[in-house]
C-alpha positions in Angstrom: -34.5 3.5 -13.1 -33.1 0.3 -11.5 -30.8 1.5 -8.7 -28.9 -1.7 -9.0 -27.5 -0.7 -12.4 -25.8 2.3 -10.8 -24.4 0.1 -7.9 -23.1 -2.5 -10.2 -21.6 0.3 -12.4 -19.7 1.7 -9.4 -18.2 -1.7 -8.9 -17.0 -2.0 -12.5 -15.5 1.6 -12.4 -13.7 0.9 -9.0 -12.3 -2.4 -10.1 -11.0 -0.8 -13.4 -9.0 1.7 -11.3 -7.7 -1.0 -9.0 -6.7 -3.0 -12.1 -4.7 0.0 -13.4 -2.9 0.2 -10.1 -2.0 -3.5 -10.2 -0.8 -3.2 -13.9 1.4 -0.3 -12.9 2.9 -2.4 -10.1 3.6 -5.3 -12.3 5.2 -3.0 -15.0 7.6 -1.8 -12.3 8.5 -5.3 -10.7 12.1 -4.8 -11.9 12.4 -1.1 -11.2 15.1 -0.1 -8.6 13.7 1.1 -5.3 10.1 1.0 -6.6 7.4 1.1 -3.9 4.1 -0.6 -4.8 0.8 1.2 -4.6 -2.3 -0.1 -2.8 -5.8 0.7 -3.7 -8.1 1.9 -0.9 -11.9 1.8 -1.5 -15.0 2.7 0.5 -18.7 2.7 0.2 -20.6 5.9 -0.7 -22.4 7.6 2.2 -25.4 5.9 3.6 -28.5 7.9 2.8 -31.9 7.8 4.5 -34.7 6.0 2.7 -38.2 7.5 3.1 -41.6 6.0 2.7 -43.4 7.3 -0.4 -46.3 9.6 0.1 -46.1 9.7 3.9 -48.1 13.0 4.4 -48.1 13.0 8.0 -44.6 12.1 9.4 -44.1 12.0 13.1 -41.1 12.6 15.2 -40.0 9.4 16.8 -39.7 9.4 20.6 -36.1 9.4 21.6 -36.2 7.8 25.0 -33.0 6.3 26.2 -30.6 5.1 23.4 -28.5 2.9 25.7 -25.8 2.8 23.1 -23.1 0.0 23.2 -19.7 1.7 23.8 -16.2 0.5 24.3 -12.6 1.8 24.1 -9.6 -0.3 23.3 -6.5 1.8 23.5 -6.9 4.9 21.3 -9.9 3.4 19.4 -13.5 4.1 20.4 -16.4 2.0 19.1 -20.1 2.8 19.6 -23.3 1.2 18.2 -26.9 2.6 18.6 -29.9 0.3 18.5 -32.2 3.4 17.8 -31.5 6.2 15.5 -28.2 7.0 13.6 -24.8 8.4 14.2 -24.1 11.1 11.6 -20.7 11.1 9.9 -19.5 14.0 7.8 -17.2 13.1 4.8 -14.4 15.4 3.5 -16.7 16.2 0.6 -19.4 17.6 2.9 -21.8 14.7 2.6 -23.5 13.1 5.5 -23.6 9.5 6.1 -26.1 7.9 8.5 -24.7 4.8 10.2 -25.6 2.6 13.2 -22.0 1.9 14.2 -19.0 4.0 14.4 -15.4 3.5 15.0 -13.1 6.5 15.7 -10.2 8.1 17.5 -9.6 11.6 18.9 -7.3 13.7 16.8 -4.8 16.2 17.7 -7.3 19.0 17.8 -9.7 16.9 19.9 -12.2 16.0 17.2 -13.8 12.6 16.8 -12.7 11.2 13.5 -12.5 8.0 11.6 -8.9 6.8 10.9 -6.4 4.5 9.2 -3.1 3.1 10.1 0.2 4.0 8.4 3.0 1.7 7.5 4.4 2.0 11.2 1.0 1.1 12.7 0.3 4.7 13.8 -3.1 6.2 13.7 -3.8 8.9 11.0 -6.8 11.0 10.4 -6.0 13.1 7.3 -8.8 13.1 4.8 -11.0 11.1 7.1 -14.5 11.6 8.3 -15.8 13.7 11.3 -18.4 12.5 13.7 -21.0 15.3 13.8 -24.1 16.3 16.0 -26.5 15.9 13.1 -26.5 19.5 12.3 -23.2 19.5 10.5 -21.0 20.4 13.5 -18.0 18.2 14.1 -17.8 17.0 17.7 -15.0 17.4 20.1 -14.7 14.8 22.8 -13.3 14.8 26.3 -14.5 13.2 29.5 -17.7 11.2 29.3 -17.6 10.1 25.7 -20.4 7.5 26.1 -22.8 10.3 27.4 -21.7 12.6 24.6 -22.4 9.9 21.9 -25.7 9.2 23.5 -26.7 12.8 23.1 -25.8 13.1 19.5 -27.7 10.2 18.2 -30.0 11.4 15.4 -33.6 10.1 15.4 -35.3 10.7 12.0 -39.1 11.2 11.5 -41.3 8.2 11.1 -41.4 8.2 7.3 -37.7 7.1 7.3 -37.4 3.3 7.0 -33.7 2.7 6.7 -30.6 3.6 4.7 -29.0 2.8 1.4 -25.7 3.7 -0.2 -25.0 4.0 -4.0 -22.2 1.4 -4.2 -18.5 1.5 -3.8 -16.0 4.1 -4.9 -12.3 4.4 -5.3 -10.9 6.4 -2.3 -7.2 6.9 -2.8 -3.9 5.2 -3.7 -1.6 4.5 -0.8 2.0 3.6 -1.1 3.6 0.5 0.6 7.1 1.6 1.8 8.2 -1.9 3.0 11.8 -2.7 1.8 12.7 -4.5 -1.4 15.3 -7.2 -1.8 19.0 -6.1 -2.0 20.7 -6.6 -5.3 24.5 -6.7 -5.3 26.0 -4.8 -8.2 29.6 -4.0 -7.3 29.1 -0.4 -8.7 30.9 2.4 -6.8 27.9 4.8 -7.0 25.2 2.1 -6.5 23.8 2.7 -3.0 21.1 0.9 -1.0 19.4 2.0 2.1 19.0 -0.7 4.9 16.1 0.7 7.1 13.5 3.3 6.6 14.7 6.5 4.9 15.2 8.4 1.7 18.1 10.1 -0.2 17.4 13.7 -0.6 17.5 15.0 -4.3 17.6 18.4 -5.7 15.7 19.2 -9.0 16.7 21.8 -11.6 14.4 24.3 -10.1 15.7 23.8 -6.6 12.9 21.6 -5.5 13.6 18.9 -2.9 12.6 15.3 -3.8 13.0 12.0 -2.0 14.0 8.6 -3.4 15.0 5.1 -2.5 16.7 4.5 -5.9 20.4 4.8 -5.2 21.6 4.3 -8.8 23.9 7.4 -8.9 26.7 8.6 -11.1 29.2 11.5 -11.4 28.3 14.1 -14.0 30.7 16.1 -16.3 31.0 18.8 -13.6 32.1 16.2 -10.9 28.9 16.2 -8.8 27.1 13.2 -7.6 23.7 13.0 -9.5 20.8 10.6 -10.3 20.7 8.9 -13.7 18.5 11.8 -14.9 20.9 14.5 -13.7 19.2 15.7 -10.4 21.8 16.5 -7.7 22.2 14.1 -4.8 22.2 16.3 -1.7 24.8 15.9 1.1 24.3 17.6 4.5 26.2 20.6 3.1 24.7 20.7 -0.4 25.7 18.8 -3.6 28.6 16.4 -3.3 31.6 17.0 -5.5 33.7 13.9 -6.5 37.3 14.6 -7.6 39.5 11.6 -7.3 40.1 7.9 -8.1 39.1 5.9 -5.1 35.5 6.6 -3.8 34.4 5.0 -0.6 30.9 5.6 1.0 30.6 4.0 4.5 27.5 2.8 6.4 26.8 6.3 7.8 26.8 7.9 4.3 30.2 9.6 4.7 31.8 10.1 1.3 35.6 9.7 1.1 37.6 10.4 -2.1 41.2 9.1 -2.0 40.9 8.9 1.8 39.6 12.5 2.3 36.1 13.2 3.5 34.3 15.3 0.9 30.8 15.1 2.3 28.1 13.2 3.9 24.9 12.1 2.1 21.7 13.7 3.4 19.5 10.8 4.3 16.3 11.2 6.3 13.3 9.4 7.3 9.9 11.1 7.1 7.3 10.9 9.8 4.4 12.0 7.6 5.0 9.7 4.7 1.3 9.7 4.0 1.7 13.1 2.3 4.4 11.9 -0.1 3.4 11.7 -3.7 5.1 9.9 -6.6 6.0 12.4 -9.4 7.7 9.8 -11.8 11.3 8.7 -12.2 11.3 7.0 -8.7 11.0 10.3 -7.0 8.6 11.5 -4.3 7.7 14.9 -3.4 5.5 16.3 -0.4 1.8 17.0 -1.4 0.5 20.5 -2.1 -2.4 21.5 0.0 -5.6 23.4 -1.2 -3.7 26.7 -0.7 -1.0 25.7 -3.2 1.6 25.2 -0.5 3.8 22.2 -0.2 3.1 20.3 3.1 6.3 20.4 5.2 8.1 17.1 5.5 8.6 15.9 9.1 12.2 14.8 8.7 13.8 12.7 11.3 17.4 11.3 11.4 18.0 8.1 9.3 18.7 5.2 11.7 19.7 2.6 9.2 22.9 1.8 7.2 24.0 2.7 3.6 25.4 -0.3 1.6 27.8 0.6 -1.2 27.8 -1.6 -4.3 24.2 -2.7 -4.1 20.7 -1.5 -5.0 17.3 -2.1 -3.5 14.9 -3.9 -5.7 11.2 -3.4 -6.0 9.0 -4.5 -3.3 6.3 -5.8 -5.7 5.6 -9.5 -5.4 4.7 -10.5 -9.0 2.8 -13.7 -7.8 0.6 -12.0 -5.3 -0.1 -9.1 -7.7 -1.2 -11.7 -10.4 -3.4 -13.5 -8.0 -5.2 -10.3 -7.1 -5.5 -9.4 -10.7 -7.2 -12.6 -11.4 -9.6 -12.0 -8.5 -10.3 -8.5 -9.7 -11.1 -9.8 -13.2 -13.6 -12.4 -11.7 -15.2 -9.5 -9.8 -15.4 -7.5 -12.9 -17.1 -10.3 -14.7 -19.6 -10.8 -11.9 -20.4 -7.1 -12.2 -20.9 -7.3 -15.8 -23.3 -10.3 -15.4 -25.2 -8.3 -12.7 -25.8 -5.5 -15.1 -26.9 -7.8 -17.9 -29.4 -9.5 -15.6 -30.8 -6.2 -14.5 -31.0 -5.0 -18.1 -33.0 -8.1 -19.1 -35.3 -7.5 -16.2 -36.0 -3.9 -17.3 -36.6 -5.1 -20.9 -39.2 -7.6 -19.6 -40.8 -4.9 -17.4 -41.2 -2.5 -20.3 -42.0 -5.0 -23.1 -44.1 -7.8 -21.5 -45.5 -6.5 -18.2 -46.2 -3.1 -19.8 -48.1 -4.8 -22.5 -50.4 -6.4 -20.0 
């Protein structure tokens, strides 16, 4: 079977999911407090290619690798002219690569990384650098010497590597601020700066949101439009009076009397926040079924009464990216069509000879 068909198919499948993400962003271009999603993709692991019918493979001489190594800040880079570095994916698959780029995580392991919205390095769900036998490497001291020792030298029948195409890795959320929209509403609140309103669901679960479209329910409590309680530092906030003022610190005054203070926090580990619908975020649940604790820190921005934060989706840039994706999708379709025609000729014409 033509391997190119599978590689082209992975491109189509990945672009379809990226298109779904873009469509969802465009559908929420006017949604209050909406944060756009960004698609992250990566190639499948690089697998070793072997020469067919090599009955007497030999172990290559290792010699001196003389790897190229450099460190810039927290980032380490290394390249080997001979052999491969072995990288273990979160799914337990090994990838054989000539060049690696990594940082040292909190436990001392060498891992690939990404940057969050604050420019900080993160390693959750990232790959481990291993010794070739599946054991993650912990680094300290002479890293160049350590990397030189773990270079994997395959037998002589290995002639290179190949991957199976591209795959959709995950959806990340862009928490950059949206434009402020002045409404004049008493219970319309916008956050200036990084942070979230804390919301309590019917089951007592804690949610986070940037959507400050609030109201007072029949029982006199400040709630979201869907009825979830807006939390203050002392619990739900009761509103009983005519004149309501909410200052830049989130302090709520009713007829001149302080009745509570909005519980607004920033979250250090926002990479674990997950959208659950209705503009609400909740911390991710790990493999043990436990919610990952939110690393809450004090909100350092301001609260603006009588305004709402708009979506941070730029409709023009999203449309441009959508057009680019459609062209890539069409190119993938053409590639599959060409390979299908080649297979047809191989089976019908060459096979006849």
